N, C-alpha and C positions, 0 to 999 in steps of 0.2 A: 504493500500500500504505499503511495507516494508521500502522504503527509507523515506516516508514521516513519518512514525512512529518512525524512528531511528532519524531524524530530530527534531522531536517534543519532543522526549525523551531527546536529547541533550539540547535542548533549554529551557527545563523546569527549568533548574538550571543555573543561571549565574555565571560562574566560571572563573577560571584564563584563560582558552582558550579564552572566549569571551573578558575578560578585555584586554589581549594582543593584539588580533586581532583588536578590535575596537580602541584601543590606537595608534597603528601603522597608521591604517586608518585616524585618527584624525590628526596625523603628516602630512600625506599627503595634508589633507584639508589646514592645516596652510601653507604649502609651496605654494600650489596653490594661497592662498589669498596674500602671499608675492609677488608671480609673477603677480597676476592679475592686481593690479593698481600700480605697480612700475613706470609705465610711468607718472603717476601723478607728481611724485617728480624728475624723470629725466627731465622732461620738465618745471619745475617751472619757472614762470616769475619773473624777479627781477627788482628793480630800477636800473637805470642807467644814465649815463651822458656821454657826449662827452670825449673823450681822447684828451687832449691839450698837444701836444709834447713840446711846448714852456714853459709849466708851470709844467707838470707832470714830476717831476725830474728822476723818475725811468721808464719813458715811459709807465706808467700805467700797468706794468707787476706784481705788487704785488697780492698775492692771496686776500688779504684784503685791499681795497682802500678806500679812504675818498671820499664821494660823494658831500660834501658841503664844499671845501676849501675856505679859505678867498678870494683867488683871482678869483673865478668863475664868480662873476658878470662883470669882466672885459673882459672874454673871452667867454661869453654865453650870448645870448639875453634871455629876458623874454617871457613866453609863459603862459598866464593866471595867471600871477602874480608869477610864479615859473621858474626856470632856465630850459630852453628848452632842452629836452633829445635828441633831433635830429639834432639841428643846432648849429652852432658856428660862431664868428666873423672871418673874413678873416684876417690872419696875415700879418703884413706889415714887418717883420724882418726874416732873415733865420732861419729855424728850428734848425739848429745845434748851435745856440748861447745858453749861459748858462742861468740858471733860473733868473738871475738878470733882464733879458729883459721881464719877465712876469709883465707887467705894462700896464696901459691903452694906452700908446703910441704904444704899440707892436702890436695892433690890430685896423683894420679899423671899419667903420660903416656897412660895407657889411656884409652878412652872407652866409654861405654854409652848405650843409649837411656834417654830420660827417662822417668820414671813419672808425673810431674805437670808442669803448666804454669802460667805466670803471664801475665795478660793486662792490658792498659791498664784495661779495664773487665770484671770478672768477671761482671756481670749483663747483658752486652750481648746475648747470644744463647744458644741452646741449645749452640752450639759451646763458648763460653767456660766455660758452667756445668757441661756434662758432659764437657768435654775431649775433644771430637770433632775432633781435629787430624789432618792428613794424615801425621803421623809414622809411621815403621815400616810395619807392614801398614796402618795408616791408617784413620781413621773418616770420611774426607772423602765416602765413598760414601754415608754416613748422612745427611749433610746434602742431597745431591742426591736421595736417595730421598724427602724430604719433599715436593719438588715433584712428583715422580711420583705419590706416593700422592694428593696433593691433585688432580692432573688426572684420575686413575682415580676419585675420588669424584665429580667432575663429570660424568664420562662416565655414571655409573650414575645420579646424582641428577636430572640435567636432563630426561630422557624421562620419569622417573617424576613428577616436579612438572608437567609439561605434562599428562599423563594425568590426574592428580589436579585439576589446574585445570579441565579440561574436564568432569570428572566431579562435582566438589563445589564449583566456583565460584572465581573469581580471588582474591576478597578473602580467602575462608576459608583457602586453601592459602598465599597470601602471608603472612598474619599468623602462621599457624602455622609456616611455615619461618623467619621472622624470630625468632619466640620460641624455637623449639627450637635454631637456630644461636646466639643470644644465650647461651643457657644452656650449650652445649658450649663456646663460646669461653672463658666464664669458667672453667669446670671445667678446660679445657685449661691456663689460665693458672697452675693450682696442680699441674701434672703433677710427679709424684715422679721419674720416669725418661723415658728416651727412647721406650721402646716404648709407654708409656702415651700419650705425647704423639703420636706418629706414628698411633696407632689413632685418635685424636680428630680429627687433621689429615685422615684419609681420610673420616671420617663427616660432618665439618662441611660440606664442599661439596655433599654429596648433599641438603641442606637449602637452603643459601643460594643455590646457583648458579641455581635456577628463578626466583628473585625478579625478576631483570631481565626475563626474557621475559614473565613475568605482569604486571608493571608496564608493559611496552611494549605489550601487548595491550590492556590496560585503557584505556590512554591513547588508543589508535587507535580503540577502539570508542566511545569518548565524544565523539570529534572528527569534524568533517566530512571528506570524502575530501580536500578540497583542503589540509587542515592535516596529513595523516598523515606527509608527508615533513619537514615542520617539526618534528613531534613526535619523530621519529627522530633528527633532528639534535641537538635540544635534549637528549634523553636521552643521547646520546654525549658532548656537552659536559659535562653534569652528572656522567657517569661519570668523566670524565677530571679534573674538579675534585675529585671525591671521591678519586681516586688521589693527587692532589697533596695533598690534606689528610692522607692517610695518611702520605706523605713528611714532611710538616710536624710532625704528631704524633710519628712516630718521632724525628725530629730533636730535638724538646724532651724526649722521654722515651725515652732510649737504653737501655731496661731492657725486656727482651722480655715478661716477665710483666706489668708495669704497662701496656705498650702493648695487650696483648689485653684487660685489664681495662677500659680506658678505652673502646675501641672498641666491645666487645660489650656492656658495660653500658649505654652511650648507647643502643644499639639497643633494649634492653629498656625503658628509660625512656619511649620513644616509642610503645610498644604501645597504651597507653589512648588516645592521640590518635588513632591510626590506626583503632581499633575504632570510635571515636564518629563520625568525620567522612569515613572513606574509603567511598564507596558501592560496592555490587557492580556489575558490569558489566550494563548494561541489555540488551545484546543477548544475553548469556548467560543471563539470566533468561527472556527470551522464547523462546530456543531450547529451555529446558527446561519450557516451558508455565506458567512462573510470571509470567504477565501482570499480575497485580495488583501484585506487588512492583515490577516495572518501572513500572507506572503511578505508584506511590507516589514512586519515585525521580524521575520525570519532573516531577511536580508540586512536588516538594522543590526540584529544580533550577530550574524556572522562578520559584519564590519567592525563592530565593537570588539569582537574577539580577535580582530586583527588577522582576519583570513585574507588570503590573495584574491579571492574572488567570492562571490555570494552563490547561494544554491539557487539555480534557474529551474523553478518548478513549473511543470505544465499542469495548472489546476484545473484546466478543462477536462482532465482525465482522473481528477481526484475522485475516489469512492470511499467516503468515510462511514462506515456503518454507524447509525445513530445520529448522523448529522441531520440537522433540521433543513428541510427544503421548504423555506417560507412560502407561504400561499394559502388561500382560502380553502377551507375543507380538509386540510392535511391535519387530522387528530393525532395520526400516529406519531408525527414529529413533534407535537406539542409536549409541554412539561406534564399536562394532566393525562394525556394519552399515554405517555411513558409510564407514569405512575400507576395507571389502571393496568397496564400490561405487566408491571412488575408485581403488583399485588395479586394478579391471577396466577403468578407462578408460586406454587407451594415452597419451592426451595428458597426463593428470595423473600417471600413474605415470612417464614420462619428465621430467615437470616436477619431481617430487619428487626423482628421481635428480640432475638438473642443479642443483637447489638444494643439495643435500647435497654435490656435489663443489665447488660455489662456496664453501661454508663451509669445506671441508677446505683448499682452495687459500688462501683469505684467512687462516685461522688459521696455516697453515703459513709463509705469506710474511710475514705481519705479526709473529709471534712470531719467526720466523727472523732478519729483519732486526734486531730489538731484541737478540738475543742475539749476532749476529755484528757488529754495528755500535757498540754502546755501549761504547766503551772510553775514555771521557774521564776525564782525571785530575782531581783535586781533591776537594771535599766531596761524598761519595757521596749524602748526602740531597738536597742541591741538585740534582746531576746527575739523580736520580731524578725530582724534581719537574719539571725541564725536559723530559725525555723524555716523559713522560706528558701534558704540557701542548701537545706537539707536535700531538697529535691534534685540539685544538680548531680550528685553522685548517682543517684537512681537513674536519671535520665541518661547519664553518660554510659553507664553499664547496660542499658537496654540496647544500644547500638551493637555491642558484640554479642549479646545474647540473641537478638533478631538474626544476625549474620551466621551464628552458630547453629541454632536450634529452629529458627523461622518464628514467624508471627504467632501461630496457633499454640505452639509449645511454650513460647515465652509467656504469653497471656495466661494460659491455664496454669503454668508453673507458679507464676508470681501470685496468682490469685490464691492457690493452694498453700503455698508457703505463708502467705499473710493470714490465711485462715488458721494454719497451724500456731502461728505466733499468738494470734487472739484467742484462741480457745485454751491454750497452755497457761495463759496469763492467770487465770483463776487458780492454778494449782502451784503458782510460785510462791515462795515464801515472802510474807509481808515484812519479816525481820530483815530481809536483804532486799531493799527497795530497788537496788540497781539493777536486779534480775527483771523486774517488772518494767523498769525503763527501758531496758535493752530490748525486751519484748516488743514494747511500742514502737521504738525507733526501727527495728527491723521490719515490723509490720507497715510502716509508713513507707520505708524504702521499697517494699515489695509492691505496695499500691501505687507508687510512682512510677514503677516500671509497668504495671497494668495500665495506668493512665496514658503513658508514652505509646504503648503497643496499640491501644485501641483507638488513639488518635490516627495513626496510620492505616489501621484496618478499616476503620469506618469510611475513609476516603477511598479506599481500594475495592470495596465490595459492589459498589452500585454503578450504573451507567453514567456517562459524562452529562447527559442532559438533566438528570436529577440528583447529581452527586452533591452538590451543595446543599439542596433541599432536604435529603435524606441524612447528611451528615448534621445538619443542624437539628433535624427532627431527633436524632439519637442524642446528641448532646443536650436539647431541651429536656428529653425525659430524664437525663441525669440530674436535672435541676429538682426533681422530686426527691432524690437522695439529699441534695443540698438542704431542701426544705425540712426533712425529717432529722437530719443530723443534730441541729441544736436542741431537739427535744430529748435525745439519748441520756443527758446527765440526770433526768428524772428517773431512769431505770436504775441508777445508782443508789437511791434510796431504798429500793427493795433488796438488791444485792450488789455489793462493791464492784464485782466483776461482771455484773449482767451486761452492761453496754459492750464490753470487749467481747462477750459470748455472742451477742446478736451481731456484731461486725464479723465474728469468725464464721457465723452460719451463713451470711450473705456472701462472704467472699468464697466459701467452699461451694455453694451452689453455682455461683456464677463461674467458678473455675471449671467445674464438671461441664457446664454448658458450653464453655469455650472450645472443648474439645470437638465440637460440631462444626466449628468454623472451617472453611477451606484454607489449606496452607498455600497461600498465594504466592509467596517467594518473589521472584523478580519478573513475573508475568506483567505485560503491559496492562494499563488501566483499561476496563471494558468501556466500549462506546455504545452497546446495545444491551437489551435484556438477555438476549441469547449468549452473548459473551459473558455477562454477569454469572449466568447459570453454569457456564462451562468452567468458571475458575476452579483451579485446583485438579481438574480432571487430567490436564495435560502432564502435570507431574506424576500423577499416579500411573498414567499409561507408560511413561518414558522409563518407568522401573521394570516394566515386563515387556513391552512390545514396542516396535518402532511406531511413532505416530502415522496414521493414515494420510494420504497425500490429499490436499484441498480439493473440494468438490467444486468450489467456484473458479471461474476461468481466471487466469492472471490478469493483473492490472498493469496497463502499460506504464512505464516509468520513464520520466525524462528529467534526469538529475544531472547537474554538473557541480559535483562536490568537490570542494577544495582537496588537494593533496592531503593535508594534514588531517582531514577527516577520513580519507579513504584507508590511511595506514591503519587506523583503529577500527575499520569494519570487517 
């Protein structure tokens, strides 16, 4: 097939075109990572005490206030041996008297709930700025609601971005998502109140959460089949580095409004660079019948890679199975027609279900382990950076595992090993806490491997015309696991190790189901339902008999490939 031959020839040599394209996509990954967990720092909980107007000379309005002034025991009762952060003594003198009245005689023995609070850093987060303390009826649920609304926005936005990416192109939707999310983030940084803020917190991930899947697919569609696994690993490493960068920026700028302004405005500043130098997916262009646009990008790529000549392709003779022949009444080439054809296939329908279940299990176990195990004391910013960087060894290890054992064995094996770690957690001695910590860390490492493998596999199992849509569908189902994971600490009230046992059960079931996936290996990405159904069959046949000759007539090829390409063919 001419297009496949041209792509294979272009991909044989990693040149400046690949470097520029993948570097720009990596920048998008970094921005998604910066946006992804920004709410962790905008909702940071802080130490606090009651505002005592009789004693706080400046009315407690300083950006940095003292939490333990010498007069505090006179105005605030003790709770568990420490000053109560939610109650104060009732004053017996007018509030407008000067600070000399801040004495024991100025307060009675009666207590009342605080009306305002003082924080070490008033501008640290929305909690400190809008007094969202857990005192009394409490506003602590409002901080938790921010993360819930963020995840709900991702659930709605990810499949939408996948559909739009298949419909209008990877590049167009990716850049539009980055631009809209950048504007929303800056507007959110000037939120006048909590409800305005949380509304934008819900809308924002509807745009930015699809950037990662679009970027992954763009990279996989420009690389040879043998490099797709390495690209998934690289994307996870870049994403982890982006999250670590978020922790560093939050450490330097412990002011939630300025944190949002810096990370979102930097995304907007890179838009011209993305627009000028990021190419559209050539596979997507050909699947939509835009073969001339694809030809121009191939020629540009060959030139950027400093080839002596460009690939002269006779596109009149191209026959790409699964390509859309645009025109009225052609339902088979449409996305909806391709989806219906896929769902009518029992093989692909079960494969889609299995993929969705694997995503749910991974997100449930991965997020659940983080929520239940990250209890380290010390600097919270440093702790956050260390926790996210743990993903890098797991992602790097995945590349070797997939090369040695393939996608299916790596996914199933990492799932089962994670299940073993979680299930044995209950039987490890509490007197030696390091053993339980080691089990949790090893489980997280294994789930990171599973996460990296499923990213590759999800993009390899389905035809080109619906690849982004179904990838986004699987990833969206994974958000169900993310929504359930924050509830697992409640299980610890019944049995200390019950959350880990539940994680182990989910990982074990998914690990066994993963054995039914095809061992894709280095096969080319499928362009049609028939090719997707046939995944893995060629490898099984090659172990027993020689493959049968093709039943379709040969396609005439007119290629003038540079010598540097020919030497690798």
